[in-house]
C-alpha angles and dihedrals in degrees: 000000000000113000130213134181111225139171106280090226090077090057096064096105137023092263111079124190109198118229117248097260095051091040090055092050093046095047105033107023105031093025093213120175139210109293094036118125125226136173122237119197124205095204092241097087103278128109127200124209107220127189113208112237101170128029117168142117093283101052149328115239128181139180118234105226100169142019124198140156116267108242098200104081118105116242089213107070112215120198112198114207099197123187112232115261138169110318099252093048095047092047089049089055091051091051100043094037089057090050091051093052109264110161100198137018126206117185111220133207109207136170093273099036113130088218112057099176120093090190100094119184117256089237091058093048089050090051089050092049091049091052092050093047095050090047091050090052093047094047093047094245117170094213135033110242112248117250115207128198116267117276137190114247089250092055092046093051091047095047099036112123118249097268137115109294132199130191119193114225130173095213118104100247096072122109123243115249091249093055091044090061098033111134095354128127121258106271124219092210133026129187117212121189120199122184131223128263091293096044129232119314114243092248090054091054090048089051089051091050090049088054089057101264127135123231112228135191125221095207142282097306124074112241129204113254094251092047091048091053094055096039093050093045092050094046093050094051093041090053087063094040092251098127 
């Protein structure tokens, strides 16, 4: 069934009037008809099975026939602090990170970031949110990952919640992911920091370590920044059986 995230306010009763954007997609793009079933998600982990009762130029109306929890959200919440990169690469990380299971994204400005401005236009933020939302629908997520405003690395380290933190570094003294979690309890939240195309500077890694984070290696080969983000995210979630 096709899936759509909607405002939970429209799911208060059994009769559901679809918002204009979803109605357009149902009517004109997917060409669904009355009697078709769809899933509506309230972005808090619940999904509603809705049977379409009216599909015309005026409106699209459905009947909610079942409500159930969405089983596809990770119980380990991964926040990906991703250094800003070229637009297509950064957007690719947002899309694929959502599919993998990242719960939150924080864009980072670091010493070697190509983009050095944390003031991102509202139109770009809206585009990023749209990419994340569509990826969440496609990958059957129960919640849309949260997108935070960009931060400097210093801000991120100072404001990061008290939870296990990892920073990927290509130098040889980093721990493997397995060793980083060896013998520890299963965390509810993890922070993962990934650098830009040129990687983190040594002093940035030392600042992260001073803030209580562990430097990790992703193996013998040097990965592109966008590859590192997805490999590390997948490995972290796989370690806790969340992929």
